[in-house]
C-alpha positions in Angstrom: -64.4 6.7 27.9 -60.6 7.2 28.0 -60.5 5.6 31.5 -62.3 2.5 30.1 -59.8 2.2 27.3 -56.9 2.5 29.6 -58.4 -0.1 32.0 -58.8 -2.6 29.1 -55.2 -2.0 28.0 -54.0 -2.7 31.6 -55.9 -6.0 31.6 -54.8 -7.1 28.1 -51.1 -6.0 28.3 -49.8 -9.0 30.4 -51.4 -11.5 28.0 -50.0 -9.7 24.9 -46.5 -9.6 26.4 -46.7 -13.3 27.5 -47.8 -14.4 24.0 -45.1 -12.4 22.3 -42.5 -13.9 24.7 -43.8 -17.4 24.1 -43.6 -16.9 20.3 -40.1 -15.6 20.5 -39.0 -18.5 22.8 -40.6 -21.0 20.4 -38.7 -19.6 17.4 -35.4 -19.8 19.3 -36.0 -23.4 20.3 -36.8 -24.3 16.7 -33.4 -23.0 15.5 -31.4 -24.8 18.3 -30.5 -28.0 16.4 -28.6 -26.0 13.7 -26.9 -23.6 16.1 -26.0 -26.5 18.3 -23.5 -27.7 15.7 -21.7 -24.4 16.1 -21.9 -24.5 19.9 -20.4 -28.0 20.0 -17.7 -27.0 17.6 -16.7 -24.0 19.7 -16.5 -26.2 22.8 -14.2 -28.6 21.0 -12.1 -25.7 19.7 -11.6 -24.3 23.2 -10.7 -27.8 24.6 -8.2 -28.3 21.8 -6.6 -24.9 22.3 -6.3 -25.5 26.0 -4.7 -28.9 25.4 -2.4 -28.1 22.5 -1.7 -24.4 22.8 -2.8 -23.3 26.2 -1.2 -19.8 26.0 -1.8 -18.9 22.4 -5.1 -17.1 22.8 -3.8 -15.1 25.8 -0.7 -14.2 23.9 -2.7 -13.0 20.9 -5.0 -11.0 23.1 -2.1 -9.3 25.1 0.4 -8.9 22.3 -1.8 -8.6 19.2 -1.6 -10.4 15.9 1.5 -10.7 13.8 0.5 -12.9 10.8 3.0 -13.6 8.1 0.4 -14.3 5.6 -2.5 -12.6 4.0 -5.1 -14.9 2.3 -7.6 -13.9 -0.4 -9.9 -16.8 -1.0 -13.4 -17.7 -2.0 -16.4 -17.5 0.4 -17.3 -21.1 -0.4 -17.8 -23.1 2.8 -15.6 -25.9 1.5 -12.5 -23.7 1.3 -12.0 -22.5 4.9 -8.4 -21.4 5.1 -8.1 -22.3 8.8 -9.2 -25.8 8.0 -7.3 -26.2 4.7 -4.0 -25.2 6.2 -4.7 -26.6 9.6 -3.7 -23.2 10.9 -4.0 -21.7 14.4 -5.5 -18.3 15.2 -3.2 -15.5 14.3 -1.7 -17.3 11.2 -3.7 -15.7 8.3 -5.1 -12.3 7.8 -8.1 -13.0 5.6 -10.3 -11.5 2.9 -12.9 -13.8 1.3 -15.5 -13.1 -1.4 -17.2 -15.0 -4.2 -14.6 -16.4 -6.5 -11.6 -14.9 -4.6 -11.5 -11.7 -6.6 -9.4 -8.6 -6.1 -11.0 -5.7 -7.9 -9.5 -2.2 -8.0 -12.9 -0.6 -7.2 -13.5 -2.8 -4.2 -12.7 -0.6 -1.1 -13.0 -3.6 1.2 -10.3 -5.6 -0.5 -8.1 -2.6 -1.0 -8.3 -1.7 2.7 -7.5 -5.3 3.8 -4.4 -5.4 1.6 -3.3 -1.9 2.8 -3.7 -2.9 6.4 -1.9 -6.2 5.9 1.1 -4.6 4.2 1.4 -1.3 6.1 0.3 -2.3 9.6 0.7 -6.0 10.0 3.8 -6.3 7.7 2.8 -9.6 6.2 5.4 -11.3 4.0 3.2 -13.2 1.7 -0.2 -12.4 0.0 -1.8 -15.6 -1.2 -4.7 -15.6 -3.7 -6.2 -19.1 -3.8 -9.0 -20.2 -6.1 -10.6 -23.6 -6.1 -11.8 -26.0 -8.7 -15.6 -26.3 -8.7 -16.0 -22.6 -7.8 -19.7 -21.6 -8.0 -18.9 -18.0 -8.9 -16.7 -19.1 -11.8 -19.3 -21.6 -12.9 -22.1 -18.9 -12.8 -19.9 -16.7 -15.1 -19.9 -19.5 -17.7 -23.6 -20.2 -17.5 -26.3 -18.2 -19.2 -27.3 -15.2 -17.0 -30.7 -15.3 -15.4 -33.5 -13.7 -17.3 -34.3 -10.1 -16.7 -35.6 -8.3 -14.9 -33.2 -9.5 -12.1 -34.2 -9.3 -8.5 -31.8 -7.7 -6.0 -30.0 -11.0 -5.1 -29.3 -11.9 -8.7 -28.3 -8.4 -9.6 -25.7 -8.4 -6.8 -24.2 -11.7 -7.8 -24.2 -10.9 -11.5 -22.5 -7.6 -10.9 -19.8 -9.2 -8.8 -18.9 -12.0 -11.3 -19.0 -9.7 -14.3 -15.2 -9.5 -14.6 -15.0 -13.3 -14.6 -17.7 -13.5 -17.3 -15.6 -11.0 -19.3 -12.5 -13.1 -18.8 -14.4 -16.2 -20.0 -15.5 -14.3 -23.1 -12.1 -12.9 -24.0 -9.6 -15.6 -22.9 -7.4 -17.1 -25.6 -6.4 -20.1 -23.4 -7.1 -23.3 -25.4 -9.3 -25.1 -22.9 -11.5 -22.0 -22.4 -11.8 -21.3 -26.1 -12.9 -24.9 -26.6 -15.5 -24.7 -23.9 -16.8 -21.4 -25.3 -17.1 -22.8 -28.8 -18.9 -25.8 -27.5 -21.3 -23.6 -25.5 -22.0 -21.3 -28.5 -24.3 -23.9 -30.1 -26.4 -24.1 -27.0 -29.5 -21.9 -26.4 -29.1 -22.2 -22.6 -25.7 -22.8 -21.1 -25.7 -24.7 -17.8 -23.0 -24.5 -15.2 -20.2 -26.9 -16.2 -19.2 -30.1 -14.4 -16.3 -29.7 -12.0 -13.9 -31.8 -14.1 -14.6 -29.8 -17.3 -11.1 -28.6 -18.5 -12.3 -25.2 -19.6 -13.9 -24.6 -16.2 -10.8 -25.6 -14.4 -8.7 -23.4 -16.7 -11.0 -20.4 -16.0 -10.6 -21.0 -12.2 -6.8 -20.7 -12.7 -7.0 -17.7 -15.0 -9.2 -15.9 -12.5 -6.5 -16.4 -9.8 -3.9 -15.0 -12.2 -5.9 -11.9 -12.9 -6.2 -11.2 -9.1 -2.5 -11.7 -8.5 -1.7 -9.3 -11.3 -4.2 -6.8 -10.0 -2.8 -6.8 -6.5 0.8 -6.5 -7.9 -0.2 -3.4 -9.9 -2.3 -1.9 -7.1 -1.1 1.5 -5.7 -0.6 0.0 -2.2 1.9 -2.6 -3.5 3.6 -0.4 -6.1 4.1 2.3 -3.4 5.5 -0.4 -1.1 7.9 -1.7 -3.7 9.0 1.8 -4.4 9.7 2.4 -0.7 11.7 -0.8 -0.6 13.8 0.3 -3.6 14.6 3.6 -1.7 15.7 1.7 1.3 12.6 2.1 3.5 10.6 5.0 4.7 10.5 7.2 7.8 13.1 5.1 9.6 10.9 2.0 9.4 12.3 -1.3 8.2 9.9 -2.5 5.4 9.2 -6.1 4.8 9.5 -7.6 1.4 6.1 -8.7 0.2 5.5 -11.6 -2.3 2.2 -12.4 -4.0 1.3 -16.0 -4.9 -1.4 -17.7 -6.9 -2.5 -21.1 -5.8 -5.5 -23.4 -6.5 -7.2 -25.8 -4.2 -9.0 -29.1 -5.3 -12.1 -29.6 -3.2 -12.2 -33.2 -4.3 -9.0 -34.3 -2.6 -7.8 -31.3 -0.4 -4.7 -30.7 -2.5 -3.2 -27.3 -3.1 -1.2 -26.6 -6.3 1.0 -23.7 -7.2 0.3 -21.7 -10.4 3.8 -20.5 -10.7 2.9 -16.8 -11.0 4.5 -15.4 -7.8 5.4 -11.8 -7.8 7.9 -9.9 -5.6 9.7 -6.6 -5.4 11.7 -5.8 -8.6 15.1 -7.5 -8.6 14.3 -9.7 -5.6 14.4 -13.5 -6.0 11.1 -15.1 -5.5 11.2 -17.7 -2.6 10.4 -21.2 -3.5 6.9 -22.5 -3.0 6.5 -25.9 -1.4 3.3 -26.9 -3.2 3.5 -28.9 -6.4 2.9 -27.0 -9.7 -0.4 -27.2 -11.5 -0.4 -30.0 -14.1 -1.3 -27.9 -17.1 0.1 -27.3 -20.6 -0.5 -23.6 -20.1 2.8 -21.7 -19.9 2.7 -19.0 -17.2 4.9 -15.9 -17.5 6.2 -13.9 -14.6 4.7 -10.5 -14.1 7.7 -8.5 -15.4 7.7 -10.5 -18.6 4.0 -10.4 -19.2 2.9 -9.0 -22.6 1.0 -5.8 -23.1 -1.9 -7.8 -24.2 -2.3 -9.2 -20.7 -2.3 -5.7 -19.3 -5.0 -4.7 -21.7 -7.1 -7.7 -20.6 -6.8 -6.6 -17.0 -7.9 -3.1 -17.9 -10.8 -4.5 -19.9 -11.9 -6.6 -16.9 -11.8 -3.6 -14.6 -13.8 -1.6 -17.1 -16.4 -4.4 -17.3 -16.8 -4.3 -13.5 -17.3 -0.6 -13.5 -20.0 -0.8 -16.2 -22.0 -3.2 -14.1 -21.9 -1.1 -10.9 
């Protein structure tokens, strides 16, 4: 009996393998049009590099990266830092997540900042939000009904600090939007041009800039600079900037909240200032109320984990 079963398996096996292979090939072919866009883009990229910077990739491979900038931005596909800054490989050391957040409990973001400062010796850390941000919009809208599935839970947990910022902010545009939404049973995501939405995008960037500046990595770095360096190594002065990008026209604006080592003059930023009536204070002149808000947001994040 076992011999018969084994014989049948030998006869059927080639057909089973052939059918499995055919199905796999068919699925690959079905996905080719979408992947083809990336393939063509890569071909064009290689041609461009060969024409405009023929030695750059080889130099980066042999000598390693030495970026001057670390970039913290949104995962949004419309805000690719390489495209927005027309930057070559090796220019920006990058961390991206939903709504360009830096959260103290996020080991990934902490490690990226640590490596950027201690190993790559970047000179500037840039936090850049963007108007029309989906993560910020979702923090304004009514949360999905419970029970939440895994996907909604992950997103809602991540944007919890922004929702807390929206609920506690005293900025006039945000207060106005919050009061308007209070009368609604269900709050939809706002339109991109809504002033309160744009203001919350800006405030969210400010919170991340302040959180980075107060992080242990940066505070230790500033302390080492004040003592004249450490272990015989020359330390680089690090400055943290907050910018905002307009996806409608490609323009980047400066929020005017740059932070640097104590007593060191902040270098000028070439981007135009945000056209806003909101007065922005430097970190060292920030009131204790702002510190309490940052602490409250971090607590909100922990409560959702």
